[in-house]
C-alpha positions in Angstrom: -14.2 71.6 14.8 -11.3 68.9 14.7 -11.3 66.9 11.5 -11.8 63.5 12.0 -8.5 61.6 12.8 -7.5 59.4 9.8 -5.5 56.3 10.4 -1.4 56.2 9.5 -2.0 53.2 7.4 -5.6 53.5 4.9 -7.8 56.3 3.9 -10.4 55.2 6.5 -10.8 57.7 9.5 -9.4 55.6 12.2 -12.9 55.5 14.1 -14.3 53.7 11.1 -11.0 51.1 10.2 -12.3 47.5 11.5 -9.3 46.6 12.5 -7.4 50.0 13.5 -7.0 48.8 17.1 -4.9 46.2 15.5 -2.7 48.1 13.3 -2.3 51.0 15.4 -0.7 48.8 18.3 2.7 50.4 18.8 4.4 47.0 20.3 4.9 45.3 17.1 2.2 42.2 17.2 1.1 41.8 14.2 -1.7 39.0 14.8 -4.8 39.1 14.4 -6.9 40.4 17.3 -10.2 38.1 18.5 -12.8 39.2 15.9 -14.8 42.0 16.7 -17.7 43.8 14.7 -17.3 47.4 13.9 -18.7 49.9 17.0 -22.2 50.8 14.6 -22.6 47.2 14.5 -22.9 46.4 18.0 -25.6 47.8 19.4 -29.5 48.0 18.3 -31.2 44.4 17.6 -31.0 42.8 14.8 -33.3 42.9 11.3 -32.9 39.2 11.0 -31.8 35.9 13.3 -32.0 32.2 13.3 -31.1 29.2 13.5 -28.8 27.3 10.4 -26.5 24.6 10.8 -22.8 25.8 9.5 -20.5 22.9 8.2 -17.3 22.7 10.7 -15.6 19.9 9.4 -14.7 16.5 8.8 -15.0 15.1 12.9 -17.7 17.6 13.6 -19.7 17.8 10.4 -22.9 20.4 10.6 -23.1 21.8 13.8 -26.3 24.7 14.5 -25.6 28.3 15.1 -27.1 31.4 15.8 -26.8 34.2 12.7 -28.1 37.4 13.0 -28.2 39.9 10.8 -27.1 43.9 12.0 -27.0 46.2 9.2 -24.6 44.7 7.1 -23.3 42.4 9.2 -23.6 38.8 9.5 -22.6 37.3 13.0 -23.0 34.0 14.3 -23.1 32.4 17.6 -22.9 28.9 19.2 -26.0 27.4 20.7 -26.4 27.0 24.5 -28.2 23.6 24.8 -27.7 23.3 28.7 -30.8 24.7 30.0 -33.5 26.1 28.2 -33.8 29.9 28.5 -35.9 32.7 27.5 -35.3 34.4 24.2 -33.5 38.0 25.0 -35.2 40.7 24.1 -33.1 41.9 21.1 -33.8 38.7 19.4 -37.5 39.2 20.3 -37.3 41.9 18.2 -35.8 40.5 15.2 -37.6 38.5 12.6 -37.2 35.2 13.5 -36.7 32.7 10.4 -36.9 28.9 11.2 -37.0 27.5 14.9 -36.2 30.0 17.6 -36.3 27.3 20.5 -33.1 27.7 21.2 -30.6 30.3 22.7 -27.5 31.9 21.3 -24.4 32.4 23.6 -23.6 36.1 23.8 -20.7 36.6 22.4 -20.2 35.9 18.8 -17.7 33.7 17.2 -17.6 34.6 13.9 -18.1 37.6 11.5 -19.0 38.5 7.9 -19.3 41.6 6.2 -22.3 41.7 3.9 -21.1 44.6 1.4 -18.3 42.4 -0.2 -20.2 38.8 0.2 -22.1 37.4 -2.8 -24.2 34.4 -2.1 -25.2 30.8 -4.1 -27.5 28.1 -3.9 -27.3 24.7 -4.1 -28.1 22.5 -7.0 -28.1 19.1 -5.4 -29.9 20.2 -2.0 -32.8 22.6 -1.8 -32.1 23.3 1.8 -28.1 24.2 1.6 -27.0 27.8 -0.2 -23.0 29.2 0.4 -22.0 32.7 1.5 -18.8 33.5 -0.5 -16.5 36.6 0.6 -12.7 37.4 -1.0 -11.3 35.3 2.5 -13.5 32.6 3.4 -17.0 30.9 2.4 -19.4 29.9 4.4 -21.6 26.8 3.7 -24.9 26.4 5.3 -27.9 24.5 5.5 -31.4 25.4 6.5 -34.6 23.2 8.0 -36.7 23.9 5.0 -36.4 25.1 1.0 -38.7 27.8 2.4 -36.1 28.7 4.9 -33.2 29.1 2.1 -35.3 31.1 0.0 -35.9 33.8 3.2 -32.4 34.1 4.4 -31.0 34.5 1.0 -33.6 37.2 0.1 -33.0 38.7 3.7 -29.1 38.5 3.0 -29.5 40.3 -0.2 -31.7 42.7 1.3 -29.6 43.8 3.9 -26.7 43.9 1.7 -28.8 46.3 -1.0 -30.1 48.4 1.8 -26.5 48.9 3.6 -24.5 52.1 1.9 -21.1 51.3 0.9 -20.5 55.2 2.0 -22.6 55.2 5.2 -21.0 56.3 8.1 -17.2 56.9 6.2 -17.7 60.2 3.9 -19.7 61.8 6.5 -18.7 65.4 7.7 -16.1 65.4 5.2 -17.1 68.5 4.0 -16.4 69.8 7.5 -12.2 69.6 7.6 -11.3 72.6 9.6 -8.7 72.6 12.2 -7.6 74.8 14.7 -3.9 76.7 14.3 -4.2 78.2 17.9 -1.3 76.3 19.2 1.0 77.0 16.5 -0.1 80.9 16.7 1.0 80.8 19.9 4.2 79.5 20.1 5.4 81.2 17.0 4.5 84.4 18.8 6.2 83.2 22.1 9.2 83.5 19.7 8.6 86.8 18.5 7.5 86.0 15.1 5.8 88.7 13.5 2.0 88.3 12.7 2.6 88.7 8.6 4.7 85.6 8.9 2.8 83.8 11.4 -0.3 84.7 9.1 1.6 82.7 6.2 2.4 80.0 7.5 -0.9 79.0 8.7 -2.2 79.4 5.1 0.9 77.4 4.0 -0.5 74.8 6.7 -4.1 75.2 5.7 -3.4 74.6 2.1 -1.2 71.4 2.6 -3.6 69.9 4.6 -6.5 70.8 1.9 -4.4 68.8 -0.6 -3.9 65.9 1.6 -7.3 65.3 2.8 -8.1 65.7 -0.9 -6.2 63.0 -1.9 -7.2 60.9 1.3 -10.7 61.6 0.4 -10.4 60.7 -3.5 -8.6 57.3 -2.8 -11.7 56.9 0.1 -14.4 57.3 -2.3 -12.4 54.6 -5.0 -12.1 52.0 -2.5 -15.7 52.2 -1.6 -17.0 51.9 -5.1 -14.7 48.6 -5.3 -16.5 47.3 -2.4 -19.9 48.0 -4.0 -18.5 46.2 -6.9 -17.3 43.6 -5.5 -20.0 41.2 -5.0 -20.8 41.5 -8.6 -17.3 40.6 -10.0 -17.4 37.3 -7.5 -20.5 36.3 -8.7 -19.3 36.7 -12.2 -16.2 35.0 -11.2 -17.8 32.3 -9.5 -20.3 31.3 -12.7 -16.8 31.6 -14.8 -15.2 29.1 -12.9 -18.2 26.8 -12.8 -18.6 27.3 -16.8 -15.1 26.3 -16.9 -14.5 23.5 -14.6 -17.7 21.7 -16.7 -15.9 22.8 -19.8 -12.6 20.9 -18.9 -14.4 18.0 -17.6 -16.4 17.9 -20.9 -13.2 18.0 -22.5 -11.4 14.9 -20.1 -14.5 12.7 -20.9 -13.8 13.2 -24.3 -10.4 11.9 -24.6 -10.8 9.0 -23.6 -7.3 7.2 -24.4 -5.1 9.9 -22.5 -5.9 9.3 -18.9 -6.1 5.7 -16.7 -8.9 7.8 -14.7 -10.5 10.7 -12.9 -11.1 11.1 -9.2 -12.7 14.0 -7.9 -10.5 15.4 -5.3 -12.7 17.6 -3.0 -13.2 17.6 0.6 -16.7 18.3 0.6 -17.5 15.3 -2.1 -19.3 13.0 0.4 -22.0 15.7 0.4 -22.1 17.2 -3.4 -22.8 16.3 -6.5 -20.6 17.0 -9.2 -22.7 19.5 -10.8 -22.7 21.6 -7.2 -19.0 21.8 -7.6 -17.5 25.1 -6.8 -13.7 26.4 -7.1 -13.9 27.9 -3.8 -12.4 26.6 -0.6 -15.1 25.7 1.8 -14.5 27.0 4.9 -14.0 22.9 7.2 -12.3 24.5 9.7 -13.4 25.0 13.2 -15.6 27.8 14.9 -12.6 29.3 16.6 -10.1 29.1 13.7 -12.5 31.5 11.2 -9.7 34.0 10.5 -6.6 32.5 8.5 -3.8 34.4 7.1 -1.6 31.9 5.2 1.7 32.5 4.0 2.1 31.5 -0.1 3.6 28.7 -0.6 6.8 29.0 -2.9 7.9 25.8 -5.2 11.0 26.3 -7.5 11.6 25.0 -11.4 13.7 22.5 -12.6 16.2 25.3 -13.3 17.5 25.7 -9.8 19.0 22.0 -10.3 21.0 23.1 -12.8 24.9 23.2 -12.1 25.0 26.5 -11.7 22.2 26.9 -8.9 24.0 27.6 -5.3 22.8 26.4 -2.6 24.4 28.8 -0.7 22.0 31.8 -1.6 19.7 30.0 1.5 18.9 27.0 3.1 15.4 27.2 3.4 15.3 27.5 -0.7 14.4 23.9 -0.2 12.9 22.3 -4.0 9.1 21.4 -3.5 8.1 18.1 -4.8 4.8 18.3 -3.8 1.9 15.2 -4.2 -1.6 16.8 -3.9 -5.0 16.7 -5.7 -3.0 17.2 -8.9 0.0 16.0 -10.2 1.1 19.1 -13.1 5.0 20.0 -11.9 6.3 20.5 -15.3 9.9 19.4 -16.3 12.2 19.7 -18.8 12.6 16.8 -21.7 8.8 16.2 -21.3 8.5 14.8 -24.9 5.6 14.9 -27.5 3.0 12.2 -25.6 0.0 13.0 -26.3 -1.4 13.1 -22.9 0.9 15.4 -21.3 -1.2 18.6 -22.7 -3.8 18.7 -19.6 -3.5 18.2 -15.9 -3.6 14.5 -14.3 -6.1 14.2 -11.4 -5.1 10.5 -9.4 -6.8 9.7 -6.3 -5.6 11.0 -2.9 -7.3 8.8 -0.1 -8.3 5.0 0.0 -12.1 3.9 -0.5 -14.0 3.8 2.7 -14.0 0.1 4.6 -17.3 -1.9 4.1 -16.4 -3.5 7.3 -14.8 -3.0 10.9 -11.9 -4.5 11.1 -10.7 -7.2 13.7 -7.5 -7.2 14.9 -5.3 -10.7 14.9 -2.9 -11.3 17.4 0.6 -12.7 15.4 1.5 -14.9 18.8 -1.9 -16.4 19.0 -1.7 -17.5 15.2 2.0 -18.9 15.9 0.7 -20.6 18.9 -2.1 -22.6 17.6 0.2 -23.7 14.9 2.6 -25.2 16.5 3.9 -28.3 14.6 2.3 -27.5 11.5 3.7 -26.9 8.3 3.9 -23.0 8.4 4.4 -22.8 4.5 0.4 -24.4 4.2 -0.6 -21.7 7.0 -2.0 -18.7 5.1 -1.9 -15.7 7.3 -4.8 -13.4 7.4 -4.9 -10.1 5.5 -4.9 -8.1 8.6 -1.2 -8.2 7.9 -1.2 -7.4 4.5 -1.5 -3.9 3.2 -3.4 -3.4 -0.4 -0.3 -3.6 -2.4 1.7 -6.0 -4.3 5.3 -6.6 -3.9 5.5 -5.3 -7.4 3.6 -2.4 -6.8 6.0 -1.7 -4.0 9.2 -2.1 -6.5 7.0 1.0 -8.3 7.1 3.1 -5.3 11.1 3.5 -4.9 10.5 5.4 -8.1 8.0 8.3 -6.3 10.8 11.0 -6.4 12.0 10.0 -10.3 12.7 13.3 -10.5 15.9 13.5 -9.0 17.1 11.0 -12.5 15.8 14.0 -15.0 17.6 16.1 -13.0 20.7 14.3 -13.0 20.0 13.8 -16.5 20.0 17.4 -17.5 23.6 18.0 -15.3 24.9 15.6 -17.0 23.8 17.1 -20.6 25.3 20.1 -19.4 28.7 18.5 -18.8 28.1 18.4 -14.7 28.8 14.8 -14.3 30.0 15.3 -10.2 25.9 17.0 -9.5 24.8 14.0 -11.8 26.4 11.4 -9.7 25.3 13.2 -6.9 21.5 13.3 -8.0 21.8 9.5 -8.5 23.1 8.9 -4.8 20.0 11.1 -3.5 17.5 9.0 -6.0 19.4 5.3 -4.3 18.5 7.0 -0.9 15.1 8.2 -1.6 13.5 4.3 -2.2 13.9 3.9 1.4 11.6 6.6 2.7 8.4 5.2 1.9 9.3 2.6 4.3 9.1 4.2 7.6 6.3 3.7 9.8 4.4 1.0 7.3 3.6 -2.0 9.5 1.9 -4.1 7.0 3.5 -6.6 4.1 3.0 -6.4 0.6 0.8 -9.0 -1.1 3.1 -11.7 -2.4 2.6 -12.0 -6.1 1.8 -14.9 -8.1 4.0 -16.5 -10.5 3.5 -14.6 -13.6 1.8 -11.6 -12.3 2.9 -8.2 -13.6 2.0 -4.5 -13.1 2.2 -1.4 -15.0 2.2 2.4 -14.1 1.9 4.6 -16.8 2.9 8.4 -15.1 3.0 11.1 -17.8 2.6 14.1 -15.2 6.2 12.3 -13.9 7.5 11.3 -17.6 7.4 7.9 -16.2 6.6 4.3 -17.3 7.0 1.5 -15.3 6.5 -2.4 -15.9 7.5 -5.4 -13.8 6.6 -9.1 -13.7 7.5 -11.5 -11.0 9.8 -14.0 -12.7 10.6 -16.8 -10.4 8.8 -18.4 -7.5 11.4 -20.3 -5.7 13.8 -18.3 -5.4 11.4 -15.6 -5.5 12.6 -13.1 -8.3 10.7 -9.8 -9.6 12.2 -8.1 -12.1 11.3 -4.4 -13.6 12.1 -1.9 -16.4 11.0 1.8 -16.5 11.8 4.6 -19.0 12.4 8.0 -18.1 13.3 11.1 -19.6 16.5 10.2 -20.8 17.5 7.5 -18.9 16.2 3.8 -18.4 16.4 2.0 -15.3 15.9 -2.3 -14.5 17.1 -4.7 -11.9 15.7 -7.8 -10.3 15.3 -8.2 -6.6 15.8 -11.4 -4.8 15.5 -11.5 -1.0 17.1 -13.9 1.6 15.4 -13.8 5.2 17.1 -15.0 8.1 14.5 -15.0 11.6 16.0 -14.0 14.8 13.1 -14.6 17.3 11.7 -10.9 17.6 13.4 -9.5 14.7 13.8 -10.6 10.8 16.6 -9.8 8.9 16.2 -9.0 4.8 19.3 -9.7 2.5 18.4 -8.2 -1.0 20.2 -10.1 -3.8 20.6 -8.5 -7.3 21.5 -5.3 -9.0 19.9 -2.5 -9.8 21.1 -0.5 -13.3 20.5 3.0 -14.3 21.8 4.0 -17.5 21.2 7.6 -19.2 20.9 8.0 -22.6 24.8 9.3 -23.3 25.7 5.9 -22.5 26.6 6.6 -19.0 25.5 3.9 -16.4 25.1 3.3 -12.5 25.1 0.4 -11.0 24.3 -0.3 -7.2 22.7 -3.2 -4.5 20.5 -2.5 -1.6 21.4 -2.4 1.8 20.1 -4.9 4.6 17.0 -4.6 6.1 15.6 -5.4 9.6 11.9 -5.8 11.0 12.0 -5.5 14.8 9.5 -6.3 17.2 7.6 -9.0 15.3 6.2 -10.9 18.2 5.8 -7.9 20.7 6.0 -3.9 20.6 5.6 -1.9 17.9 6.9 -3.5 14.9 9.5 -0.9 13.0 12.2 -1.5 10.4 15.9 0.5 9.7 18.2 0.0 6.8 22.1 -0.5 7.4 25.1 -1.6 5.2 26.9 0.0 2.7 25.9 0.7 -1.0 28.4 1.5 -3.8 27.4 3.3 -6.9 29.6 2.4 -9.5 29.8 4.1 -13.0 31.5 3.6 -16.0 33.1 7.0 -16.2 35.2 9.0 -13.7 32.9 8.6 -10.9 31.7 6.9 -7.9 30.1 6.8 -4.8 29.7 5.2 -1.5 27.0 5.2 1.0 26.8 3.8 4.7 23.5 3.3 6.2 24.8 3.4 10.0 23.2 0.7 12.2 20.7 1.8 14.8 21.3 1.1 18.3 19.7 2.2 21.5 22.6 4.5 22.2 22.0 6.4 18.9 20.6 9.7 19.2 20.5 10.4 15.9 19.5 7.6 13.9 18.8 6.7 10.3 21.5 8.3 9.6 23.1 8.3 6.1 27.0 9.5 5.1 29.1 9.0 2.4 31.3 10.4 -0.2 32.2 11.0 -3.9 35.4 9.9 -5.7 36.8 10.4 -8.8 38.9 7.9 -11.0 42.0 8.9 -9.1 40.3 7.9 -5.7 40.0 11.7 -4.3 37.4 12.5 -2.2 35.7 15.4 -3.8 32.5 15.6 -2.4 30.4 14.5 0.2 26.8 13.4 1.3 25.1 13.5 4.3 21.2 13.0 5.7 18.8 10.2 6.6 17.0 7.8 4.7 13.8 9.4 5.9 13.9 12.6 5.7 16.1 14.7 3.5 19.9 14.2 1.7 22.4 17.1 1.3 25.6 17.3 -0.6 29.2 19.8 0.0 31.5 20.1 -2.6 35.1 21.4 -2.1 38.3 21.7 -3.6 40.4 21.1 -0.8 40.0 17.5 0.1 41.2 18.2 3.1 37.7 19.9 4.1 35.7 17.1 2.8 34.1 14.9 5.9 31.1 12.8 7.4 29.7 15.3 10.0 27.4 13.4 12.7 25.7 16.6 13.7 23.8 17.2 9.9 24.8 19.6 7.3 26.6 22.7 7.2 25.6 26.3 6.3 27.3 25.3 3.0 25.6 22.4 2.1 23.0 21.7 -0.8 19.6 20.1 -0.7 19.4 17.5 -3.1 16.2 15.5 -2.0 13.5 15.9 0.6 10.7 13.5 1.4 7.5 14.4 0.7 5.1 15.5 3.5 2.3 12.9 5.0 -0.5 11.9 3.2 -3.8 14.6 4.0 -5.8 11.2 4.2 -4.0 9.2 6.5 -4.6 5.3 7.1 -3.8 2.3 9.1 -1.0 1.4 6.5 0.3 4.3 7.1 0.7 4.9 3.2 2.1 8.2 1.1 0.5 10.0 -1.4 2.1 9.0 -3.7 1.3 4.8 -2.7 -2.4 5.8 -2.6 -2.3 6.1 -6.0 -0.8 2.9 -7.1 -4.1 0.3 -6.9 -6.3 3.0 -8.5 -8.4 1.0 -11.2 -10.7 2.7 -13.0 -13.0 1.3 -15.5 -11.2 2.7 -18.5 -8.1 1.5 -17.1 -9.4 -2.0 -16.5 -10.4 -2.8 -19.8 -6.6 -2.5 -21.1 -4.8 -4.1 -18.6 -3.7 -7.8 -19.2 -5.2 -10.9 -17.0 -2.3 -11.1 -14.7 -2.1 -7.5 -13.6 -2.0 -6.7 -9.8 -4.7 -4.3 -9.5 -6.9 -7.3 -10.9 -5.4 -9.6 -7.9 -9.0 -9.8 -5.6 -7.7 -10.5 -2.5 -5.7 -7.3 -2.5 -8.7 -5.5 -4.2 -11.5 -6.9 -1.0 -8.8 -5.5 1.4 -8.6 -2.1 -0.3 -12.7 -2.0 -0.4 -12.3 -3.0 3.7 -14.5 -6.6 2.8 -12.1 -8.5 5.0 -14.5 -11.6 5.1 -13.8 -11.6 1.1 -9.9 -11.0 1.2 -9.4 -13.6 3.6 -11.1 -16.2 1.4 -9.4 -14.7 -1.8 -6.1 -15.0 -0.2 -6.4 -18.4 1.2 -8.0 -19.5 -2.4 -4.7 -18.2 -4.1 -2.5 -19.2 -2.3 -3.9 -22.6 -2.7 -3.0 -22.0 -6.1 0.5 -20.5 -6.0 1.5 -23.5 -4.3 1.4 -25.4 -7.7 3.9 -22.4 -9.2 7.2 -24.5 -8.2 6.2 -27.6 -10.2 4.9 -24.9 -12.7 8.3 -23.8 -12.9 10.1 -27.4 -12.6 8.1 -28.3 -15.7 9.9 -25.0 -17.9 7.6 -22.0 -17.3 8.9 -19.5 -18.7 8.3 -15.3 -17.6 6.4 -13.8 -20.4 8.3 -10.3 -20.9 11.4 -10.5 -18.8 14.7 -12.7 -19.9 18.2 -13.3 -18.2 20.6 -11.4 -20.1 23.5 -14.1 -18.9 22.9 -17.8 -17.4 23.1 -16.0 -13.9 22.8 -12.6 -14.7 20.0 -9.5 -14.5 16.5 -10.6 -15.8 16.0 -7.8 -18.7 12.9 -6.4 -20.1 12.1 -8.0 -23.8 9.8 -5.7 -25.1 6.2 -5.6 -26.6 4.1 -5.0 -24.0 3.3 -1.1 -24.4 2.6 -2.7 -28.3 0.4 -5.8 -26.5 -1.1 -3.2 -24.7 -2.1 -0.7 -27.6 -3.5 -3.7 -29.6 -5.3 -5.1 -26.7 -4.0 -8.6 -27.6 -3.5 -10.8 -24.2 -3.6 -14.0 -25.8 -0.2 -15.3 -24.0 -1.3 -14.2 -20.7 -3.3 -16.5 -18.6 -5.9 -15.6 -16.1 -3.8 -16.4 -13.2 -6.6 -14.7 -10.9 -9.2 -17.0 -12.0 -10.8 -20.6 -10.9 -8.1 -23.3 -9.9 -7.1 -26.1 -12.7 -4.7 -28.1 -12.8 -3.1 -27.2 -15.9 0.4 -26.7 -16.7 1.6 -23.6 -18.3 
C-alpha cells in the first residue's frame, strides 16, 4: 500500500491540508482562494445550528446569519429573505438553538476552526459573546440569554470532542511504498541483483528517517493546536487585567493628562468593563479573510545627516495620528507626563440635530443695502475651530523642527534648513478640502495646547481687533517659534484673496534663527461651485548663518496639469545654489543635494530617484466629518472635565457657539454667535480706550508681538484674576 502523499510545504498529508489547493498551485498565484471547509467536514448533518446576529460593520450593524457546527468546524451563511422555504433535511436533523423559521442559503460565506478558538461572554450584555481565533474575532448576539448559554456549551463541547489528531495520523504505521519501478529500471540497465537490493535498502532507510521526522513535527503541531485555545484564554484574561491596571493608573495621575478618550470602534455598544484587546471583526462578510502586511515605521535616527534616501524611496517616515500619540523622539526632557502614552479623541461628537443647508447667494440677496458689518453669518459656514486653533494646526508636523535641531547639533546646517523649509510648507497641508471658515476670535481670546507626546507647548492670543492680529508662541525640543498674523483681504466677486502680513520666527537653542512670511491664499467659487483654495507666491526663509532658502508656490491655472507645486533652492553665503526642493504643499516635499551647481535644477515632473523625502502628509482621518478635519485637527477643541478646570475663562474651548456647533446644536450655536458678535462690536472702542493684551507685547513700535511669559505659571497656580469672562453675559464695562 502506498504511503499517503505529503504536502511539500508542511508536515500534513496533502489531503488533510486545509489549503493544499492553494499551496500546491503551480502558477505562482499566492492569493487566497474562496473559503472552503475541509473535505471531511463538508458531508453529514450539522450537530448544532441556528440563527445568530453577527456584527458586520458600522454601516450595516448586526445582521442575522445561519450558523452550523459540523465536527470542529463552525460555518455561517446568509439568510434568505425572499420567500419562506422548508428547512432542509440536514438542518432538520441538527439540534436547533433559537428560532429556525428562516433558511440559510446553500453556500457558506465563512468558516471558523473550533480547535484553535476560544469563547468569551460579554459582561455588559447577557445576549452577546465573542469567538476569538488567532486571526479574527467574531462578535455575536443571540435572541435570549438562554440561547447564549446553549451556544457556548455547544461550541465548547464540539471543540472538546474533536480530536486534534483525528484523520491526520491515521495509517501512519503503514509507511511502506513500492520500489518495483526502481528495480525494473536498474535491471534494464544490467545491474547486479545485489546492487539492486542495496539501493532498495538505502531508499527504504532514507524514507524511514524522513517519515519519522515528519511524524514528530506533525505531533508537535497537533500538540500546539490542542493547547492553543487555553493559551488564548490566558492571554485574553491577562490583556483585560492589564487594561484595567493601566486605566486605574491613569485615573490616579490626574495632573498628567488633559483627557482620556476611549478609542474603540465598538464603544458605541460596549461599556468600558467589557472592552477586550481583540480586533473585532467589523468587515463585511465577503472580506472575512484578511492578509495584512506589517506597517513599518522609522525612528528619528533615520533623519540623521548620515542617512541617505538613495537606499529606497519607499522608506518613508511614518508620522501617524491614530488612537495613541506615542512616537518617541530624542530630547524628550524630563517632563513628568511623558512616561505614559496619551490618548486623544479620534472623532467629533455625534450631531444632536440635523443640519440645514444655507445658500450664501440667498443671504447676500436678502441683505442688499444693509450694513454688512452687522450681518451675522450662520454657523453653517464655520468649522468648530477658532483662528487661534488654526494657528496651532500649522505645527502638526513639529517633528520636522526636532530633526532640524538634531541635524544642527551634529554640524549639518544644510539638512537643518531643509527640514525648516519642509516645515514651512507643511503648514498648508491642512487647508486642502476645508470648505468652512474658522471662528473669528474675540478680543483677548486665548488658546493653549500642551502636547507632551509631541514635545511642544503652544499659546496664542488675539491682541488686536482692528486690524485683527493674533500672536502665538510655541516651545519645542530645542527650539522656540513665535509670530503674529494679520491678513489683508481683497474681494473679486467669485474669489477672495488673502495676503498675510507678519513675520514668523524660529530660534534654536544654539542661537541659529530663521524668519519667513506666508504666501498669498486665494479662495475660489464663493458664490457658485465647489469652494477650494490654492496658495501662490514666493516664500523667502532667511537665516542668521550660512544658508537661506527661496520657495515658489506656483500659481494655479486651468492649463496646469500638475497643480499645487512648490519648488525652491538653498543658497550658501556666496549665493551658490547647493540644494533644490520640490514637491506639493498638499502631499510631500523632497530635496536633492548636489556638489555640482550645474546639476541643481527644479524639475516640474517631480522628484528623481536620488531625491530625499523630507516630509509627507499624514493620511486622512478614520472618522471623516463634513468639515474635512484631519486627525490632528479633531483633537484641538477637545475639552475634558479635568482640562476645563485648568483653563482661563478666555480659552477658545470655552466659547459657547463653537462648542454648540461641535455638538451639532445648530440653533443654540447661531443664537450664541449672534450674542457674541454683538458684544464683539464694542472691541474697537475698548482698544481705543487703551486696552492691552494680557500675555503679549510688541518688541518695537511696529514690530512683532512677543510672549511676555507667566501664562503657564498662572495655570499651575490657577490664578486668572486678570482674565475677564469674555464669553459671559453682555455688559457695557470697559476693560
